[in-house]
C-alpha positions in Angstrom: 208.2 108.3 155.5 205.3 108.9 153.8 202.3 111.1 156.0 203.0 109.0 159.4 203.2 111.9 162.0 206.2 112.2 164.3 205.9 112.7 168.2 207.0 115.5 169.8 208.2 115.9 173.5 204.5 117.1 174.5 202.7 114.8 172.5 204.9 112.0 173.7 204.3 112.9 177.2 200.5 113.1 176.8 200.2 109.4 175.3 197.7 107.2 177.1 198.5 104.0 178.4 197.1 102.2 175.8 199.4 104.1 173.0 202.4 103.7 175.1 201.8 99.6 175.1 201.0 99.8 171.3 204.2 101.6 170.8 206.2 99.3 172.6 204.8 96.2 170.9 205.1 97.3 167.8 208.5 99.4 167.8 210.4 98.3 170.8 210.3 94.8 172.7 206.8 93.0 172.0 207.8 90.2 174.2 209.2 92.3 177.1 206.0 94.5 177.1 203.9 91.7 177.0 205.4 90.0 180.0 205.2 93.2 182.1 201.7 93.2 181.0 200.8 89.9 182.5 202.3 90.6 186.0 200.7 94.2 185.8 204.0 96.2 185.5 202.9 98.4 182.7 201.3 101.2 184.3 201.7 104.6 183.0 203.5 106.7 185.6 203.3 110.4 185.2 205.2 112.0 188.2 208.0 111.1 190.4 209.7 112.9 193.7 211.9 111.3 196.3 210.7 108.1 197.3 207.2 108.0 195.5 206.2 107.9 192.1 201.9 108.3 190.6 200.2 106.6 188.1 197.9 108.4 185.6 195.0 107.4 187.9 196.4 109.1 190.9 197.7 106.4 192.6 201.1 106.6 194.6 203.5 104.1 195.0 206.9 103.6 196.9 209.7 102.4 195.3 212.0 100.3 196.5 213.5 99.0 193.8 215.4 102.5 193.2 216.2 101.4 189.5 218.5 98.9 190.9 220.5 101.0 193.0 220.6 104.4 190.7 218.2 106.5 192.9 220.1 106.6 195.8 218.8 110.2 196.4 215.4 109.3 195.4 213.4 110.5 191.9 214.3 113.6 190.7 216.4 114.8 193.7 216.5 118.9 193.7 220.0 119.3 194.4 221.0 117.5 191.3 218.6 119.1 188.9 219.8 122.5 190.2 223.3 121.5 189.3 222.3 120.5 185.8 220.5 123.8 185.4 223.7 125.4 186.7 225.8 124.4 183.7 223.3 124.6 181.1 224.7 127.3 178.9 228.2 126.1 179.3 229.5 123.7 176.3 228.1 120.3 176.9 230.6 118.3 174.7 233.5 120.0 173.7 236.6 117.7 172.7 239.2 120.2 171.7 239.5 121.4 175.6 240.0 120.2 179.1 236.6 120.0 180.9 236.9 121.8 184.2 233.6 119.4 185.6 235.4 116.3 184.6 238.5 117.1 186.3 236.6 118.2 189.6 234.6 114.8 189.6 237.5 112.8 189.1 239.1 114.9 191.9 236.4 114.4 194.2 236.4 110.4 193.4 240.0 110.3 193.9 239.1 111.8 197.6 236.5 109.3 198.7 237.3 106.1 196.5 239.1 103.6 198.7 243.3 103.4 199.1 245.3 104.6 196.2 242.8 105.2 193.8 243.4 107.8 191.6 242.9 108.3 187.9 239.5 108.5 186.3 237.8 107.4 183.3 234.6 108.6 182.3 231.7 106.7 180.3 227.7 106.4 180.2 226.9 103.1 182.1 228.2 100.6 184.5 228.9 98.1 181.4 231.3 100.5 179.8 233.0 101.1 183.2 233.6 97.5 183.0 234.7 97.1 179.6 237.1 99.9 180.1 238.3 98.5 183.2 238.9 94.9 181.6 240.9 96.8 178.6 242.7 98.8 181.2 243.8 95.5 182.9 245.0 93.8 179.9 247.2 96.6 178.6 248.7 97.3 181.8 249.8 93.8 182.8 250.4 92.5 179.0 248.3 89.3 180.4 245.1 88.3 178.6 243.3 86.0 181.2 240.2 87.3 183.5 238.8 85.7 186.4 235.1 86.3 187.5 232.8 84.7 189.6 229.5 82.4 188.9 226.4 84.2 189.5 228.2 87.6 189.0 226.9 90.4 186.9 228.9 93.2 185.1 226.7 94.2 182.2 225.5 92.7 178.6 227.9 94.4 176.3 230.3 91.9 174.8 233.6 92.1 177.2 231.0 92.7 180.4 229.0 89.6 179.2 232.3 87.4 178.9 232.7 87.9 182.8 229.0 87.9 183.6 228.3 84.6 185.5 224.9 83.3 184.1 225.1 81.1 180.9 221.5 82.3 179.6 223.0 85.7 178.7 226.1 84.2 177.3 224.9 81.3 175.2 223.1 83.1 172.5 226.4 85.3 171.6 229.3 82.8 171.5 232.0 83.2 170.7 232.7 85.8 173.8 235.7 87.4 174.4 238.6 84.9 174.7 240.4 84.1 177.8 237.5 84.4 180.7 236.8 81.9 183.5 234.6 82.0 186.3 234.9 80.3 189.6 232.6 80.0 192.6 231.9 83.5 194.4 233.8 83.0 198.0 236.2 80.6 197.1 239.7 81.7 197.9 241.3 78.5 197.4 240.2 78.1 193.8 240.9 81.5 192.8 244.6 81.2 194.2 244.6 77.9 192.1 244.0 80.2 189.1 246.2 82.9 189.8 249.0 80.6 190.4 250.4 80.3 186.7 251.1 84.1 186.7 249.0 84.6 183.7 245.6 86.4 184.9 245.5 90.0 184.0 242.8 90.8 186.6 240.0 89.1 189.3 236.9 91.2 188.7 234.3 90.9 191.7 231.3 92.7 193.3 231.8 93.1 197.3 228.1 92.0 197.3 226.9 90.0 194.4 223.9 91.9 193.5 222.1 90.0 190.3 223.3 86.8 191.7 220.6 87.2 194.5 222.3 89.9 197.2 224.9 87.2 197.8 227.1 88.3 200.8 230.4 86.6 200.8 232.3 85.0 203.7 234.2 88.0 206.2 237.3 88.2 204.9 236.7 87.2 201.3 237.9 90.7 200.0 240.9 91.1 202.0 241.9 87.3 201.2 241.3 88.8 197.2 243.6 91.3 197.9 246.1 89.5 199.4 246.0 86.8 196.2 246.3 89.3 193.7 249.1 91.2 194.8 251.0 88.0 195.6 250.4 86.8 192.2 250.5 89.8 190.0 246.9 90.2 189.1 244.9 93.3 189.1 241.9 93.3 191.5 239.1 95.1 189.9 236.0 95.8 192.0 232.4 96.5 190.4 230.9 98.6 192.6 228.3 99.9 190.1 225.6 98.7 192.4 227.2 98.6 196.0 228.7 102.3 195.4 227.9 105.4 196.9 226.6 104.4 200.2 224.2 101.4 199.4 225.6 99.2 201.7 225.8 101.2 204.9 229.5 102.0 203.9 230.6 104.6 201.1 231.9 101.6 199.1 231.3 97.9 199.5 235.0 97.4 199.7 235.3 99.8 202.7 233.3 97.2 205.1 236.9 95.0 205.1 239.1 98.2 204.8 240.4 97.0 201.3 241.6 99.0 198.3 241.2 97.4 195.0 243.7 98.4 191.6 240.3 99.7 190.0 236.9 100.5 190.7 234.2 100.6 188.3 231.4 103.1 189.3 227.9 104.3 187.6 224.0 103.9 188.7 223.9 106.3 191.5 226.8 108.4 190.3 224.8 110.6 187.8 222.2 111.3 190.6 219.4 109.1 189.2 219.4 112.1 186.6 222.0 111.6 184.3 223.8 108.4 182.6 227.1 108.6 184.3 229.6 105.6 184.3 233.4 105.6 185.3 236.5 103.5 186.4 239.1 104.6 188.8 242.6 103.1 188.9 245.9 103.6 190.8 248.3 105.9 189.5 250.9 102.8 188.9 248.3 101.2 186.6 247.1 104.0 184.8 250.6 104.8 184.0 251.3 101.3 182.7 248.3 101.4 180.7 248.0 104.8 179.2 250.7 107.4 180.6 252.4 108.5 177.3 251.0 110.5 174.3 250.8 107.7 171.9 248.7 105.8 174.3 246.5 108.5 175.4 243.7 107.8 173.0 243.7 104.3 172.8 240.4 104.2 174.8 238.0 107.4 174.7 234.0 108.0 175.0 232.1 110.7 172.8 230.0 111.5 175.7 232.0 110.7 178.4 232.6 113.4 181.0 230.2 115.7 179.2 229.3 118.8 181.2 225.5 117.9 182.3 226.8 114.8 183.4 229.9 116.0 185.3 227.3 118.3 187.4 224.9 115.5 188.2 228.0 113.6 189.4 229.2 116.5 191.4 225.9 117.2 193.0 225.3 113.3 193.6 228.6 113.0 195.5 228.2 116.0 197.8 224.6 114.7 198.6 226.0 111.5 199.6 229.0 112.7 201.3 227.6 115.8 203.1 224.2 114.3 204.0 226.3 111.1 205.7 223.9 108.7 203.5 226.2 105.7 204.0 225.7 105.8 207.7 222.0 106.4 207.6 222.0 103.3 205.1 223.8 101.0 207.8 221.4 102.6 210.6 218.2 101.5 208.8 219.8 98.5 207.0 220.2 96.9 210.2 216.7 97.8 211.6 215.0 96.7 208.2 217.0 93.3 207.9 216.2 92.7 211.3 212.3 93.1 210.9 212.6 90.8 207.9 214.2 88.1 209.7 211.5 88.1 212.2 209.0 87.5 209.3 211.0 84.5 208.0 210.8 83.0 211.6 207.2 83.1 211.1 206.7 82.5 207.6 208.4 79.3 205.9 207.6 80.6 202.5 210.3 83.3 203.1 213.4 81.3 203.1 216.1 83.5 203.8 217.1 87.2 204.5 220.2 88.9 203.6 222.0 92.0 202.8 223.9 94.9 204.1 222.9 98.2 204.6 219.9 98.8 202.1 221.0 96.3 199.5 218.5 93.5 200.6 217.4 90.1 199.2 214.7 87.9 200.1 214.7 84.3 198.5 211.8 82.1 198.7 211.3 78.5 199.6 211.1 76.2 196.6 208.0 73.4 196.5 208.9 70.0 198.0 206.7 66.8 198.4 204.4 64.7 196.4 203.1 67.4 193.7 206.5 68.4 193.0 207.7 64.6 192.8 204.5 63.9 190.6 205.4 66.9 188.2 208.9 65.6 187.6 210.3 68.7 189.3 208.7 71.1 187.0 206.8 72.4 189.9 210.2 73.6 191.5 211.4 74.9 188.3 208.5 77.2 187.6 208.7 78.2 191.1 212.4 78.8 191.0 211.6 81.1 187.5 208.6 83.0 188.6 207.7 83.3 192.3 210.1 86.2 192.8 207.9 88.0 189.9 204.5 86.7 191.4 205.4 88.2 194.9 206.8 91.5 193.4 203.3 91.7 191.6 201.4 91.2 194.9 203.2 94.3 196.0 203.0 96.1 193.4 199.3 95.6 192.6 198.0 95.4 195.8 200.5 97.3 198.3 201.7 99.9 195.5 205.3 99.2 196.6 207.8 98.5 193.4 210.4 96.0 193.2 211.8 93.2 191.2 213.6 90.1 191.1 217.1 89.7 190.8 218.4 88.9 187.4 220.6 85.8 188.0 218.6 84.6 190.6 214.6 85.1 190.0 213.7 83.2 193.3 215.0 86.5 194.8 213.4 89.9 195.3 215.8 93.0 195.9 214.5 95.6 198.2 216.7 98.6 197.1 215.0 102.1 198.5 216.6 105.3 197.9 218.9 106.0 200.8 216.5 108.9 201.7 213.8 106.2 202.8 212.4 106.7 206.6 211.7 104.1 209.1 207.8 104.5 208.5 208.3 103.6 205.0 210.3 100.6 206.0 208.0 99.3 208.2 205.0 99.9 205.4 206.9 97.3 203.2 207.5 95.0 206.3 203.9 95.0 207.0 203.0 94.4 203.6 205.2 91.5 202.9 203.7 90.0 206.3 200.0 90.4 204.3 201.1 88.7 201.4 203.1 85.8 203.6 200.6 85.1 205.7 197.9 85.1 203.0 199.9 83.1 200.2 201.5 80.3 202.2 203.0 78.6 199.3 204.2 79.1 195.4 200.7 77.3 194.2 198.5 79.9 196.2 200.7 83.0 194.8 200.5 81.3 191.2 196.7 80.7 191.8 196.0 84.3 192.6 198.3 85.7 190.2 197.0 83.4 187.4 193.5 84.7 188.1 195.0 88.7 187.8 196.8 87.4 184.3 193.5 85.8 183.2 191.5 89.2 184.0 194.2 91.4 182.3 194.4 89.0 179.2 190.7 89.4 178.8 191.0 93.2 179.0 193.6 93.7 176.3 
């Protein structure tokens, strides 16, 4: 190691913005650090509470990204922090025992999740929850094939990546897990055609596609999925990593149609925005077929899954969402918010579509058409498709101090996923800021021109 000085917690917290950027460029992901710097997303945030974060210059920001739905309770919710403080002297990880907290969280999940879901497995992330659910489906059914949807996002670990519906993330890692196929989202006829052979272990689907661009399926789609999977002997896996715990105006996205899957995948806000917690919950029948004997009990495990601090956070998070009626709050505020955004859509052609449910909202922007796009051989449209969402998000961040981001599978869509504690006044502030951006920047070219000047300024200062 030589004489290289090691950071402590205190010296790490005390780093300057320049030092943070330098460490990321040298030791983490230089390309990502450079990209975030160009659009002004490399600010040094030093404090966070509820809906707000503050940078090292004292500027205050509204968080409408919510860490992709992990912050349903906002930043550093006191009830979750207090729950962790309460268990800090308990053994955090002790595999030679049964955790009272893990059993309690499993009980509570069985009480609030749809239908007959009962048996929980705890992990540390949404991708791990999906991995566990896919393995569960194969062992419980004895079948190999997994069907998922185009535009879906289920994670980037190997199994989860194999059922994620964007080739950009898959191609560099092929061959992926065999037996995985995608079909268009919302297409029940094609789903039935795939299921008809009786060789499908599971169909995994998001009640509303998140990274696909906040895509809401046709009414009746989830009911149709439930009927078809039961008819042909496949499991229905609902990926509620983003849509769970009140985000869509219902406690779970499946509740909108009153359907119960065989397996539900959870994470993000389950940990209260403080601890990493992932889980899947399965029916008794599916669990027993998979792991219901001593010789199978240890086929799928997790060292950190179900640790005391994570389970305390989960208990407090579930209580806060249920007792605070945050799902109902998200439904009411979401209707108001989407209504106001659709008024903007009528006024500004650049805003092509507003879609979502509850406080799970996507804004899609119009693509360049006409002579200039033709003269560039479609390059202008391709550029807008990849960067327009990021440029609008940059405008909101740097001019209006609103944090948001584009969706991974559709960069032309920015997401609005505020914590469910957001107020109507804060929603109005975002609508007014968007109106200012849309009124001033009437096309992709004008947004790109403004962003280009800002990027040039950052490059000359770096």
